[in-house]
C-alpha positions as CSV (number, residue, x, y, z in Angstrom):
1,M,80.8,-254.7,-40.2
2,A,79.8,-254.5,-36.6
3,E,76.6,-252.9,-37.7
4,A,75.7,-255.8,-39.9
5,L,76.5,-258.3,-37.1
6,V,74.3,-256.5,-34.6
7,S,71.5,-256.3,-37.1
8,A,71.7,-260.0,-37.7
9,I,71.5,-260.8,-34.0
10,L,68.5,-258.5,-33.6
11,Q,66.9,-260.5,-36.4
12,Q,67.7,-263.8,-34.7
13,I,66.3,-262.6,-31.4
14,T,63.1,-261.4,-33.1
15,T,62.6,-264.6,-34.9
16,I,63.1,-266.7,-31.8
17,I,60.7,-264.6,-29.7
18,C,58.1,-264.6,-32.5
19,E,58.4,-268.3,-33.1
20,G,57.6,-268.9,-29.4
21,A,60.7,-271.1,-29.3
22,L,61.3,-270.2,-25.7
23,E,57.9,-271.6,-24.6
24,E,58.3,-274.7,-26.8
25,V,61.3,-276.0,-25.0
26,R,60.3,-274.6,-21.6
27,L,63.7,-273.2,-20.7
28,L,64.7,-271.3,-17.6
29,R,62.5,-268.5,-16.6
30,G,64.1,-265.1,-17.3
31,V,65.8,-266.0,-20.6
32,K,63.1,-264.3,-22.6
33,G,63.6,-261.2,-20.5
34,D,67.4,-261.5,-21.1
35,L,66.8,-261.6,-24.9
36,R,64.5,-258.6,-24.7
37,N,67.1,-256.7,-22.7
38,L,69.7,-257.7,-25.2
39,K,67.5,-256.5,-28.1
40,N,67.1,-253.1,-26.4
41,N,70.9,-252.7,-25.8
42,L,71.8,-253.7,-29.4
43,T,69.2,-251.4,-30.9
44,S,70.6,-248.4,-29.0
45,I,74.2,-249.4,-30.0
46,R,73.3,-250.0,-33.7
47,A,72.4,-246.3,-34.2
48,L,76.0,-245.3,-33.3
49,L,78.0,-247.9,-35.1
50,K,78.6,-246.0,-38.4
51,D,80.3,-243.2,-36.4
52,A,82.2,-245.8,-34.3
53,E,83.5,-247.7,-37.4
54,E,84.8,-244.5,-38.9
55,K,86.3,-243.2,-35.6
56,Q,88.3,-246.4,-35.1
57,I,90.6,-245.4,-37.9
58,S,92.2,-242.7,-35.7
59,E,91.0,-243.6,-32.1
60,E,92.4,-246.8,-30.7
61,P,89.9,-247.0,-27.7
62,V,87.0,-247.0,-30.1
63,K,88.6,-249.7,-32.1
64,V,89.1,-251.8,-28.9
65,W,85.4,-251.2,-28.0
66,L,84.3,-252.3,-31.5
67,D,86.5,-255.5,-31.3
68,R,84.8,-256.4,-28.0
69,L,81.4,-255.8,-29.4
70,R,82.2,-257.8,-32.5
71,E,83.6,-260.7,-30.4
72,E,80.5,-260.9,-28.1
73,S,78.1,-260.4,-31.0
74,L,79.6,-263.4,-32.8
75,N,79.4,-265.4,-29.6
76,M,75.8,-264.5,-29.1
77,G,75.1,-265.3,-32.8
78,D,76.6,-268.8,-32.3
79,A,74.6,-269.4,-29.1
80,L,71.3,-268.4,-30.7
81,D,72.1,-270.4,-33.8
82,E,72.7,-273.5,-31.6
83,W,69.4,-272.8,-29.9
84,R,67.6,-272.9,-33.3
85,T,69.6,-276.0,-34.3
86,V,68.5,-277.9,-31.2
87,L,64.9,-277.1,-32.0
88,L,65.4,-278.1,-35.6
89,Y,66.8,-281.5,-34.6
90,R,63.9,-281.9,-32.2
91,R,61.3,-281.1,-34.8
92,T,62.9,-283.1,-37.6
93,D,64.1,-286.2,-35.7
94,G,62.1,-286.4,-32.5
95,A,63.5,-285.8,-29.1
96,E,65.1,-289.2,-28.3
97,E,67.0,-289.7,-31.5
98,S,68.2,-286.1,-31.8
99,A,69.4,-286.1,-28.1
100,S,71.5,-289.2,-28.8
101,F,73.1,-287.6,-31.9
102,L,73.8,-284.3,-30.2
103,Q,75.4,-286.0,-27.2
104,R,77.8,-287.8,-29.6
105,T,78.8,-284.4,-31.2
106,V,80.2,-283.1,-27.9
107,C,79.6,-279.6,-29.2
108,V,81.0,-276.6,-27.2
109,F,77.6,-275.5,-25.9
110,L,75.6,-278.6,-26.6
111,R,77.8,-281.3,-25.1
112,C,75.6,-281.7,-22.1
113,F,72.2,-281.6,-23.9
114,S,69.6,-284.2,-23.9
115,F,66.1,-283.0,-24.2
116,H,65.5,-283.2,-20.4
117,P,64.6,-279.6,-19.3
118,I,67.6,-279.6,-16.8
119,R,70.0,-280.1,-19.7
120,Y,68.7,-276.9,-21.4
121,R,70.2,-274.8,-18.6
122,G,73.7,-274.9,-20.3
123,I,72.6,-272.9,-23.3
124,A,70.5,-270.6,-21.1
125,R,73.4,-269.9,-18.8
126,N,75.6,-269.2,-21.8
127,I,73.2,-266.7,-23.2
128,K,73.0,-265.0,-19.7
129,K,76.8,-264.7,-19.5
130,I,77.2,-263.2,-23.0
131,N,74.3,-260.9,-22.3
132,G,76.1,-259.6,-19.2
133,R,79.2,-258.9,-21.2
134,L,77.2,-257.1,-23.8
135,D,75.5,-255.1,-21.1
136,K,78.9,-253.8,-20.0
137,I,79.8,-252.9,-23.6
138,A,76.5,-251.0,-24.0
139,E,77.3,-249.0,-20.9
140,D,80.8,-248.2,-22.2
141,K,79.5,-246.7,-25.4
142,D,78.9,-243.3,-23.7
143,R,82.6,-242.8,-23.1
144,Y,83.4,-242.3,-26.7
145,R,80.9,-239.6,-27.5
146,L,79.5,-241.4,-30.5
147,T,76.8,-239.9,-32.6
148,S,74.3,-241.2,-35.2
149,T,75.8,-238.7,-37.7
150,A,78.2,-240.1,-40.3
151,M,81.8,-238.8,-39.9
152,I,83.2,-239.6,-43.3
153,S,83.2,-235.8,-44.1
154,R,86.0,-235.3,-41.5
155,L,88.2,-237.7,-43.5
156,T,87.1,-236.2,-46.8
157,R,88.1,-232.7,-45.8
158,Q,91.6,-233.9,-45.1
159,R,92.1,-234.4,-48.9
160,E,90.1,-231.5,-50.4
161,S,91.3,-231.2,-54.0
162,K,92.7,-228.2,-55.9
163,S,92.9,-227.6,-59.6
164,F,96.7,-227.3,-59.7
165,I,99.1,-230.3,-60.4
166,D,102.7,-231.0,-61.0
167,E,102.4,-232.7,-64.4
168,S,105.9,-234.4,-63.9
169,S,104.5,-236.5,-61.1
170,L,101.7,-238.1,-63.2
171,L,102.6,-240.9,-65.6
172,G,100.5,-243.4,-67.6
173,R,97.4,-241.3,-68.1
174,D,98.2,-239.4,-71.3
175,D,95.9,-241.5,-73.5
176,V,92.8,-240.9,-71.3
177,K,93.7,-237.3,-70.8
178,N,93.9,-236.7,-74.6
179,E,90.7,-238.6,-75.3
180,I,88.8,-236.5,-72.7
181,I,90.2,-233.3,-74.1
182,S,89.1,-234.3,-77.6
183,H,85.5,-234.8,-76.4
184,L,85.6,-231.5,-74.6
185,L,86.8,-229.5,-77.6
186,C,84.6,-231.0,-80.2
187,E,82.2,-228.5,-81.8
188,P,78.7,-228.5,-80.4
189,S,76.0,-229.9,-82.6
190,E,72.7,-228.2,-83.5
191,E,70.9,-230.6,-81.2
192,E,72.8,-229.4,-78.2
193,E,71.1,-226.0,-78.0
194,G,68.5,-226.2,-75.3
195,S,69.6,-229.7,-74.3
196,P,71.3,-230.6,-70.9
197,I,75.0,-229.8,-70.8
198,Q,77.1,-232.7,-71.9
199,T,78.7,-234.5,-69.0
200,I,81.9,-236.6,-69.0
201,S,82.7,-238.8,-66.0
202,I,86.0,-240.3,-64.8
203,V,85.3,-243.4,-62.6
204,G,87.6,-245.5,-60.4
205,I,88.4,-246.5,-56.8
206,G,90.3,-244.2,-54.5
207,G,94.0,-243.9,-55.4
208,L,93.7,-244.5,-59.1
209,G,94.3,-240.8,-60.0
210,K,90.9,-239.6,-61.1
211,T,91.5,-236.1,-59.7
212,A,95.0,-236.0,-61.2
213,V,93.6,-236.7,-64.7
214,A,90.9,-234.1,-64.2
215,Q,93.7,-231.6,-63.1
216,L,95.7,-232.4,-66.3
217,V,92.7,-231.7,-68.4
218,Y,91.7,-228.6,-66.5
219,N,95.2,-227.1,-66.9
220,D,95.7,-227.9,-70.6
221,E,96.3,-224.7,-72.5
222,N,93.8,-225.6,-75.3
223,V,91.1,-226.2,-72.7
224,K,91.8,-222.9,-70.9
225,Q,91.6,-221.0,-74.2
226,H,88.3,-222.7,-75.2
227,F,86.4,-222.5,-71.9
228,S,85.8,-220.4,-68.8
229,C,87.0,-223.0,-66.3
230,V,85.7,-223.6,-62.8
231,W,86.9,-226.2,-60.3
232,T,84.9,-227.3,-57.2
233,H,85.5,-230.2,-54.8
234,V,82.1,-231.8,-54.0
235,S,83.0,-234.5,-51.5
236,E,80.8,-237.0,-49.6
237,N,79.1,-234.2,-47.7
238,F,77.2,-232.7,-50.6
239,D,76.7,-228.9,-50.1
240,E,74.8,-227.1,-52.9
241,R,75.5,-223.7,-51.5
242,K,79.3,-224.3,-51.5
243,I,79.3,-225.5,-55.1
244,A,77.3,-222.5,-56.1
245,K,79.8,-220.1,-54.4
246,D,82.7,-221.9,-56.0
247,I,81.1,-221.4,-59.4
248,I,80.5,-217.7,-58.7
249,V,84.1,-217.1,-57.6
250,G,85.5,-219.1,-60.5
251,L,83.7,-217.1,-63.1
252,Q,83.5,-213.6,-61.5
253,G,86.9,-213.6,-59.8
254,R,87.9,-212.4,-56.3
255,E,87.0,-208.8,-57.3
256,K,83.4,-209.7,-56.5
257,Q,84.5,-210.6,-52.9
258,A,81.9,-208.2,-51.4
259,T,79.2,-209.8,-53.4
260,L,80.4,-213.2,-52.3
261,Q,80.4,-212.2,-48.6
262,S,76.8,-210.9,-49.0
263,L,75.8,-214.3,-50.3
264,E,76.2,-215.8,-46.8
265,S,72.9,-214.2,-45.8
266,F,71.1,-215.0,-49.1
267,S,68.6,-217.7,-49.5
268,L,69.6,-220.7,-51.6
269,D,67.4,-219.4,-54.4
270,A,69.2,-216.1,-54.4
271,V,72.6,-217.8,-54.5
272,L,71.5,-220.0,-57.5
273,D,70.2,-216.8,-59.2
274,N,73.7,-215.4,-58.9
275,V,75.1,-218.6,-60.4
276,H,72.6,-218.2,-63.3
277,K,73.9,-214.6,-63.9
278,S,77.6,-215.8,-63.7
279,I,77.0,-218.7,-66.2
280,E,74.7,-217.0,-68.7
281,G,76.2,-216.8,-72.2
282,K,79.5,-218.2,-71.2
283,K,81.1,-221.4,-72.7
284,Y,82.3,-223.0,-69.4
285,L,83.9,-226.1,-68.2
286,L,82.8,-227.1,-64.7
287,V,84.8,-229.8,-62.9
288,L,82.9,-231.5,-60.1
289,D,85.6,-233.4,-58.3
290,D,84.9,-236.4,-56.0
291,V,81.1,-236.7,-56.3
292,W,79.5,-239.2,-54.0
293,T,75.8,-238.4,-53.9
294,E,73.5,-240.8,-55.8
295,N,70.4,-238.7,-55.2
296,D,69.6,-237.0,-58.5
297,K,67.5,-234.4,-56.7
298,D,70.6,-233.0,-55.0
299,F,71.6,-231.4,-58.4
300,E,68.1,-230.2,-59.4
301,G,68.7,-226.5,-58.6
302,L,72.1,-226.4,-60.0
303,N,71.1,-228.3,-63.2
304,A,68.6,-225.6,-64.0
305,T,71.3,-222.9,-63.9
306,F,73.8,-225.0,-65.9
307,K,71.6,-224.8,-69.0
308,C,72.1,-221.1,-69.2
309,G,75.6,-221.5,-70.5
310,A,76.6,-221.2,-74.2
311,P,76.4,-224.2,-76.4
312,G,79.5,-226.4,-76.1
313,S,79.7,-226.0,-72.4
314,R,80.8,-229.1,-70.6
315,I,80.8,-230.7,-67.1
316,L,83.6,-233.1,-66.0
317,V,82.9,-235.3,-63.0
318,T,85.2,-237.5,-61.0
319,T,83.6,-240.2,-58.9
320,R,84.2,-243.6,-57.3
321,K,80.8,-244.8,-58.3
322,S,79.5,-245.8,-61.7
323,T,76.0,-245.1,-60.5
324,V,76.9,-241.4,-60.1
325,A,78.0,-241.3,-63.7
326,R,74.7,-242.7,-64.8
327,I,72.7,-240.3,-62.6
328,M,74.7,-237.3,-64.0
329,G,73.6,-238.4,-67.5
330,S,77.2,-238.8,-68.7
331,S,77.6,-239.0,-72.5
332,H,81.1,-240.5,-72.0
333,T,82.4,-242.5,-69.0
334,F,86.1,-243.3,-68.6
335,Q,86.8,-246.1,-66.2
336,L,90.4,-245.8,-64.9
337,N,92.4,-249.0,-64.7
338,T,95.4,-249.8,-62.5
339,L,98.9,-248.9,-63.8
340,S,101.5,-251.4,-64.8
341,P,104.5,-252.1,-62.5
342,E,106.7,-250.4,-65.0
343,I,104.8,-247.1,-64.7
344,C,104.6,-247.4,-60.9
345,W,108.4,-247.8,-60.9
346,S,108.7,-244.7,-63.1
347,I,106.6,-242.7,-60.6
348,I,108.6,-243.9,-57.7
349,R,111.9,-243.2,-59.5
350,N,110.9,-239.7,-60.5
351,I,110.1,-238.8,-56.8
352,A,112.7,-240.8,-54.9
353,L,115.6,-240.4,-57.3
354,R,114.7,-237.1,-58.9
355,E,118.2,-235.6,-58.5
356,K,120.1,-238.8,-59.1
357,D,122.1,-239.8,-62.2
358,Q,121.2,-242.6,-64.6
359,R,123.8,-245.0,-63.0
360,T,122.3,-244.6,-59.5
361,C,118.8,-245.2,-60.9
362,E,119.9,-248.4,-62.5
363,E,121.5,-249.6,-59.2
364,F,118.2,-249.0,-57.3
365,K,116.0,-250.4,-60.1
366,P,116.0,-254.1,-59.1
367,V,114.7,-253.5,-55.6
368,G,112.6,-250.5,-56.7
369,F,110.8,-252.5,-59.3
370,K,109.9,-255.1,-56.7
371,I,108.5,-252.3,-54.5
372,A,106.5,-251.0,-57.5
373,E,104.9,-254.4,-57.9
374,K,103.6,-254.2,-54.4
375,C,101.8,-250.9,-55.2
376,S,98.8,-252.8,-56.8
377,G,98.8,-250.5,-59.8
378,L,97.6,-247.5,-57.7
379,P,99.5,-244.3,-58.5
380,L,98.6,-242.8,-55.1
381,V,100.5,-245.7,-53.5
382,A,103.4,-245.3,-55.9
383,K,103.6,-241.5,-55.1
384,T,103.4,-242.1,-51.4
385,V,106.0,-244.8,-51.4
386,G,108.2,-242.7,-53.6
387,G,108.1,-239.9,-51.0
388,L,109.0,-242.4,-48.3
389,L,112.0,-243.8,-50.3
390,R,113.3,-240.3,-51.0
391,F,114.8,-240.3,-47.5
392,K,116.3,-243.8,-47.9
393,T,119.7,-243.2,-49.4
394,S,121.0,-246.8,-49.4
395,I,119.8,-249.9,-51.3
396,Q,119.6,-251.6,-47.9
397,G,117.1,-249.0,-46.8
398,W,115.0,-249.7,-49.9
399,E,115.2,-253.4,-49.2
400,N,113.9,-252.8,-45.6
401,V,110.9,-251.1,-47.1
402,L,110.4,-253.9,-49.6
403,N,110.4,-256.5,-46.9
404,S,108.2,-254.6,-44.5
405,E,104.4,-254.5,-44.6
406,L,104.0,-251.3,-46.7
407,W,100.4,-250.9,-45.7
408,R,101.3,-250.8,-42.0
409,M,103.6,-247.9,-42.3
410,E,102.2,-244.7,-40.7
411,M,102.8,-242.6,-43.8
412,V,101.2,-245.1,-46.2
413,H,98.3,-245.7,-43.8
414,K,97.5,-242.0,-43.6
415,E,97.9,-241.1,-47.3
416,V,96.6,-244.3,-48.9
417,F,94.7,-246.5,-46.6
418,V,92.4,-243.8,-45.1
419,P,91.3,-242.5,-48.6
420,L,90.6,-246.0,-49.7
421,L,88.5,-246.6,-46.6
422,L,86.2,-243.9,-47.8
423,S,84.9,-246.1,-50.6
424,Y,84.6,-249.0,-48.1
425,Y,82.6,-247.1,-45.5
426,D,80.3,-245.6,-48.1
427,L,79.0,-249.1,-48.8
428,P,75.9,-250.1,-46.8
429,S,77.0,-252.1,-43.7
430,P,75.7,-255.5,-45.0
431,V,77.5,-255.0,-48.3
432,R,80.7,-254.1,-46.4
433,Q,80.5,-257.4,-44.5
434,C,80.0,-259.3,-47.8
435,F,82.8,-257.4,-49.5
436,T,85.4,-258.6,-46.9
437,Y,84.9,-262.2,-47.9
438,F,86.6,-261.6,-51.3
439,A,89.8,-261.0,-49.3
440,F,89.9,-264.7,-48.2
441,Y,90.5,-265.9,-51.8
442,A,93.7,-265.6,-53.7
443,K,94.1,-262.7,-56.1
444,R,92.6,-263.4,-59.5
445,T,90.7,-266.5,-58.2
446,S,87.7,-267.1,-60.4
447,L,84.6,-267.1,-58.2
448,S,81.0,-267.5,-59.5
449,V,78.3,-265.2,-58.3
450,C,76.4,-268.3,-57.0
451,H,79.5,-269.4,-55.0
452,M,79.9,-266.1,-53.2
453,I,76.2,-265.6,-52.5
454,S,76.2,-269.1,-50.9
455,V,79.2,-268.2,-48.7
456,W,77.4,-264.9,-47.7
457,M,74.2,-266.8,-46.8
458,A,76.2,-269.4,-44.8
459,Q,77.8,-266.6,-42.7
460,G,74.4,-264.9,-42.2
461,C,75.5,-261.8,-44.1
462,L,72.3,-261.6,-46.0
463,G,70.1,-261.9,-43.0
464,L,67.4,-264.5,-42.2
465,D,64.4,-265.3,-44.2
466,D,62.2,-268.4,-44.6
467,D,62.2,-267.7,-48.4
468,N,65.8,-268.2,-49.4
469,S,65.1,-266.9,-52.9
470,L,64.7,-263.4,-51.4
471,L,68.2,-263.7,-49.8
472,E,69.7,-264.9,-53.1
473,Q,68.1,-262.0,-54.9
474,K,69.6,-259.6,-52.3
475,G,73.0,-261.2,-53.0
476,V,72.6,-260.7,-56.7
477,E,71.7,-257.0,-56.1
478,Y,74.9,-256.6,-54.1
479,F,76.8,-257.9,-57.2
480,Q,74.9,-255.6,-59.5
481,G,75.7,-252.6,-57.2
482,E,78.9,-251.1,-56.0
483,C,80.4,-254.3,-54.5
484,I,81.3,-255.8,-57.8
485,S,83.0,-252.6,-59.1
486,L,85.5,-252.5,-56.2
487,E,88.7,-254.4,-56.7
488,V,90.6,-255.4,-53.6
489,P,94.2,-254.2,-53.7
490,E,96.7,-256.6,-52.2
491,G,97.4,-254.3,-49.3
492,N,93.7,-254.1,-48.4
493,R,93.6,-257.9,-48.7
494,S,96.4,-258.2,-46.1
495,L,94.8,-255.7,-43.8
496,T,91.6,-257.6,-43.8
497,M,93.3,-260.8,-42.9
498,N,95.5,-259.3,-40.2
499,R,93.0,-257.1,-38.3
500,E,91.3,-260.1,-36.6
501,R,92.5,-260.5,-33.0
502,T,90.5,-263.7,-32.5
503,P,90.8,-265.8,-35.7
504,R,87.4,-266.3,-37.3
505,H,88.4,-267.0,-40.9
506,L,91.3,-269.0,-42.2
507,T,92.7,-269.1,-45.7
508,V,95.5,-271.7,-46.3
509,R,97.5,-271.5,-49.5
510,V,99.7,-274.5,-49.7
511,K,102.6,-274.6,-52.2
512,K,103.2,-277.8,-54.2
513,G,105.1,-280.3,-52.1
514,F,103.7,-279.0,-48.8
515,H,100.6,-280.0,-46.9
516,F,97.7,-278.5,-45.0
517,P,98.8,-278.2,-41.3
518,E,97.6,-281.1,-39.1
519,F,97.1,-278.8,-36.2
520,I,95.9,-275.2,-36.3
521,P,96.4,-273.1,-33.2
522,D,93.4,-271.0,-31.9
523,A,91.0,-272.7,-34.3
524,E,88.2,-273.0,-31.8
525,K,86.3,-269.9,-33.1
526,L,86.9,-270.3,-36.8
527,R,83.8,-269.7,-38.9
528,S,85.2,-270.4,-42.3
529,V,88.2,-272.3,-43.8
530,V,89.3,-271.9,-47.4
531,S,92.0,-274.0,-48.9
532,H,92.2,-274.9,-52.6
533,G,94.6,-277.3,-54.2
534,S,95.3,-277.8,-57.9
535,D,94.7,-280.5,-60.5
536,D,97.9,-282.4,-59.4
537,H,98.2,-281.3,-55.8
538,A,95.6,-282.0,-53.1
539,P,97.2,-280.9,-49.8
540,I,94.7,-281.8,-47.2
541,S,95.0,-285.3,-45.6
542,E,92.3,-287.2,-43.8
543,R,94.0,-286.7,-40.5
544,A,94.3,-283.0,-41.0
545,M,90.6,-282.8,-41.8
546,R,89.7,-284.9,-38.8
547,N,91.7,-282.6,-36.5
548,L,90.1,-279.5,-38.0
549,F,86.6,-280.8,-37.5
550,N,87.4,-281.7,-33.9
551,Q,89.0,-278.2,-33.2
552,A,86.8,-275.8,-35.2
553,R,83.3,-276.7,-34.2
554,R,81.8,-273.3,-35.1
555,L,82.6,-273.6,-38.8
556,R,79.9,-272.4,-41.2
557,V,81.9,-272.5,-44.4
558,V,84.3,-275.3,-45.5
559,D,85.6,-274.5,-49.0
560,M,88.2,-277.1,-50.0
561,G,87.8,-277.5,-53.8
562,W,90.6,-279.6,-55.3
563,G,92.1,-279.7,-51.8
564,Y,91.2,-283.0,-50.1
565,H,93.0,-286.3,-51.1
566,G,91.3,-288.7,-48.7
567,S,88.9,-291.4,-49.9
568,A,86.3,-290.7,-47.2
569,I,85.1,-287.7,-45.2
570,P,85.9,-288.2,-41.4
571,E,83.0,-289.0,-39.2
572,E,84.0,-286.0,-37.1
573,I,82.1,-283.8,-39.5
574,R,79.2,-284.5,-37.2
575,N,80.7,-281.8,-34.9
576,L,79.9,-279.0,-37.3
577,L,76.3,-278.2,-36.3
578,H,76.6,-274.7,-37.8
579,L,77.8,-275.8,-41.2
580,R,76.0,-274.2,-44.1
581,F,78.5,-274.4,-47.0
582,L,80.6,-277.4,-48.0
583,N,82.6,-277.4,-51.2
584,L,84.5,-280.6,-52.0
585,S,84.6,-280.1,-55.7
586,A,87.3,-282.0,-57.6
587,C,88.3,-284.1,-54.6
588,R,89.1,-287.0,-57.0
589,N,89.9,-289.7,-54.4
590,L,86.7,-289.3,-52.5
591,K,84.6,-292.5,-52.7
592,S,82.0,-292.2,-50.0
593,L,80.2,-289.7,-47.7
594,P,79.6,-290.5,-44.0
595,K,76.1,-290.7,-42.7
596,A,77.0,-288.1,-40.1
597,L,77.2,-285.5,-42.9
598,F,73.5,-286.0,-43.6
599,R,72.6,-285.1,-40.0
600,L,73.8,-281.6,-40.5
601,H,70.4,-280.1,-40.9
602,N,71.7,-276.5,-41.4
603,L,73.6,-277.4,-44.5
604,E,72.5,-275.3,-47.5
605,H,75.2,-275.7,-50.2
606,L,76.8,-279.1,-51.1
607,N,79.2,-279.0,-54.0
608,L,80.6,-282.4,-55.1
609,W,81.5,-281.4,-58.7
610,A,84.1,-283.6,-60.4
611,C,84.4,-286.0,-57.4
612,T,85.2,-288.6,-60.1
613,N,85.4,-291.7,-57.8
614,L,82.3,-290.9,-55.7
615,D,79.9,-293.8,-56.5
616,R,77.0,-293.4,-54.2
617,L,74.7,-290.9,-52.5
618,P,73.0,-292.4,-49.5
619,D,69.2,-292.2,-49.1
620,E,69.8,-290.2,-45.9
621,I,70.6,-287.1,-48.0
622,G,66.9,-286.4,-47.7
623,N,67.6,-285.4,-44.1
624,L,69.3,-282.2,-45.3
625,V,66.0,-280.2,-45.1
626,N,67.6,-276.8,-45.6
627,L,69.7,-277.8,-48.7
628,K,69.4,-275.2,-51.5
629,L,72.1,-276.3,-53.8
630,L,73.3,-279.8,-54.7
631,R,75.9,-280.3,-57.5
632,T,77.2,-283.6,-58.6
633,T,78.1,-282.9,-62.3
634,G,81.3,-284.7,-63.2
635,C,80.8,-287.5,-60.7
636,L,81.6,-290.2,-63.3
637,Q,81.0,-293.2,-61.0
638,L,77.7,-292.1,-59.7
639,A,75.0,-294.3,-61.4
640,C,71.8,-293.1,-59.7
641,Y,70.3,-290.6,-57.3
642,P,68.6,-292.0,-54.2
643,K,64.9,-291.7,-53.6
644,G,65.6,-289.6,-50.5
645,V,66.3,-286.6,-52.7
646,V,62.5,-286.1,-53.1
647,R,62.5,-284.8,-49.5
648,L,64.8,-281.9,-50.4
649,T,61.8,-279.6,-51.3
650,G,63.8,-276.4,-50.6
651,L,66.3,-277.1,-53.5
652,T,66.7,-274.2,-55.8
653,Q,69.6,-275.5,-57.8
654,L,70.2,-279.2,-58.7
655,L,73.1,-279.8,-61.0
656,G,73.9,-283.3,-62.2
657,L,70.7,-285.1,-61.3
658,I,70.4,-288.6,-62.5
659,A,66.7,-289.7,-63.1
660,R,65.3,-293.0,-64.3
661,V,62.7,-292.8,-67.0
662,D,62.0,-296.6,-67.5
663,R,60.5,-297.3,-64.1
664,D,59.5,-295.9,-60.7
665,D,62.1,-297.6,-58.6
666,P,61.5,-297.5,-54.8
667,G,65.3,-296.9,-54.2
668,E,66.1,-294.6,-57.1
669,F,65.0,-291.1,-58.2
670,S,62.8,-291.3,-61.2
671,I,61.7,-288.5,-63.6
672,G,58.2,-288.3,-62.0
673,D,59.8,-287.4,-58.7
674,L,60.8,-284.0,-60.1
675,A,57.2,-282.9,-59.5
676,K,57.9,-282.8,-55.7
677,L,60.9,-280.5,-56.1
678,N,58.8,-277.4,-56.8
679,S,61.3,-274.8,-55.6
680,L,63.8,-275.6,-58.4
681,L,65.1,-272.7,-60.4
682,V,68.1,-274.3,-62.0
683,L,68.3,-277.9,-63.1
684,S,70.7,-280.0,-65.1
685,M,70.1,-283.8,-65.4
686,K,71.0,-287.0,-67.1
687,I,68.2,-289.6,-67.7
688,V,68.9,-293.4,-67.6
689,G,66.8,-296.3,-68.9
690,N,66.3,-297.8,-72.3
691,T,62.6,-297.1,-72.5
692,I,60.2,-294.5,-71.2
693,N,57.6,-295.7,-68.8
694,R,54.3,-294.0,-69.8
695,K,53.0,-294.2,-66.2
696,L,55.6,-291.7,-65.0
697,N,54.2,-288.2,-64.8
698,M,56.3,-285.9,-66.9
699,S,53.7,-283.2,-67.6
700,Y,55.5,-280.7,-65.4
701,L,58.4,-280.7,-67.9
702,N,56.2,-278.7,-70.3
703,P,57.4,-275.1,-70.7
C-alpha cells in the first residue's frame, strides 16, 4: 500500500509543478526546489517498496520504517491537497470571497490563510517540515538492504507442496474430488488426438485446500492405475527448468539420477527434449500445483512437449487466480468454496481430540464449535487451530483460545496469515490499496460497484486525472480482475483494522439501543468514517456529527447511510475541505442542507437517496464544480431541481433528476437544460408539468 501512496504523491507533485501553481500564488522561494527534492527521494524509495512490504512480515524494523513512510506520505498528500484546494477556491470564487470562507473553516493548515502572500507561508513551512522528515526516512532506507526484486518466493518456498496427504485430515471435499476424478478417467474422444492436452483447474484463495484436493485426486488408486503420475510445485517464482526436471524424475524414476545430474549443464532446449522423450507415448497425469504466472508464453516450451503424450493424458492445475485457469485453456474449472462451521469443527475435533472418547468430544463441542465458526470456512485455519488445541487439555484452555484474537497467535500467523498474504501481495499495489477498503464494511454488506469506485476515487486510490471517466474505468477493471474474486476472511478484516497505529479509517457498528459516540479520541487524522444504521435505528445525533466535523477535518469519505437522525446537517461540515464522498442515503429526518456544504468544491459523490423529508436543493449546488454523482431518487418531498444544477457539467451520473417540460423557469431545472450536462453517462429523471413547451430544446434526447 505504501507503494500506491508514494505513487499518488508523485503524481500530485508533478501536477502542481506542471500547472505552474507555485508561480500562480507566488509562494516562498525554494518550495519548488523542496518539491523536486521530494520527488527524487520518493522515486528512489518507490523502487524498493515491494521488497519492504514483504519483508515487514518477518522484520519489525522494516515495518516501523514503512509505518513512518506511510504516515508522512499521508501528511504530505493532505498538504498538497490543501494547496490545490486553496487554488480551486481562488479560481472559482475569487480571492476575497474565498479567503473569508477559508478563514471561517479554521482548518489545520489553512486557519491562517487569507490570500495575502505572507499568509501562504504556513502551508509552505508545513511542506518544508514534512519534506525534512521524508528526507530522513529516505536516508534510513539503506539500513534494511532493500532491493527492487520481489521477495514473495522466499515465503513460497516455506510451503512447497508434496503429493502425499493424510486423507483423514481432509473433510468436506469428497464431492469435488470425485467429480474431478470422473473427468480425468473419462475415455478420450477422437477429436482429442493431436489437440492440446485437456486441463482441469482448481481455483480458490489461500487456505481453502486446493493442494489437498489435488493430493487426494493424485493418490486415488484408480487414478494411479490409469496414468503415469507426476507432481510438481510451480510457485510464484516460475522456473521452467525445475518443472521439466520434476517431470523427468517423475516419469523415469531416480534410477536416471546420472542423467538428471547431467541436465544441470544442458541448455533449456536439451532439457525440454528429455521431457519430450519421457512423455512420448505415455498416458500421464501432470499436477501443476500453485501456479501464479499469467504470462502464457512461460509455458510455450513445455506445452510443445505435453502434446507428445498418449491420448487421454491430463493436466491438473491448482491456482489462486481464475485468470490462470483461462490462460491454461482449462476445459473444467472447479472454484472451491469455504467450508461450513460443522465441517470445520469436524476437522478441529479429528486433530485436537483424535485419541479422546465420544463423551469427551461432546463435552468440548460447545466451545469447539464456536472456535470453528471463527475459522471463516478455511480448512487451513481449522487444521492449524486444531493443532494448537491439541495441547489444551481443559475446556478453560479452549475458552481462552476462543476469547483471544486467533489471528494474532504466532502459530496461526505463521501457518495461515503468511500464506494468505501471498495472494494479497501478488495484487498490483494500487489494487491492494483499494482492496483494503472492503475491510471497513461489515461482513456480507451489499456494496455496489459504483459505491466502492467512488470511495476509491475519494481516497485517491485510482490516481489523479482531469478525465474522471478514465479513473472510473480503472476502478471497473479492478473489479473485473483479481480484486473481486478475493473474499476477505474475518481474521484478515480484523488485522486490516488493527494494524493502523495512527487511526485513519473508522468503522462504527452501533447495536440497536446504542448511539454513535459523541467524542472520538484521536480523530484528527481520520480520512474516512463509515457508520450505517437500519430502517428503524439511526444512531448518529446532530451533536455527534457536529463534534466529528470539528475533530476530523481531513475526512475524505463520510458514509452514513441510514445512520443520521438529525433534521439538518451541521454547519461545521464547512471544515471538511478534503471531502470527496458524502453518503446520507435514507436519513429520513433530514429536511435541509446547509449552504456550507455547497462550498466544498472537492466533493465528487453526493448520495441523498430516500431522504424522504428533504424538500429543497439550494441553487448553490452549482458551486460543486467537481461533482460526478448526484442521487436524489426516493426524496419524496423534493418538488424541483434548482437551475444551478446546469453548472455541474462534470456530472456523469444523475439519478432522480426533476425537470420541467411546460416552461423554462429561471429558478427551476427544465428539460432543455439537459443539453448543458454533456458528460452524463447515467440518467434517471421525473418530468413535471401538464403540457410540453415546444420552445424547449429536446433534440438531444434522440438516441
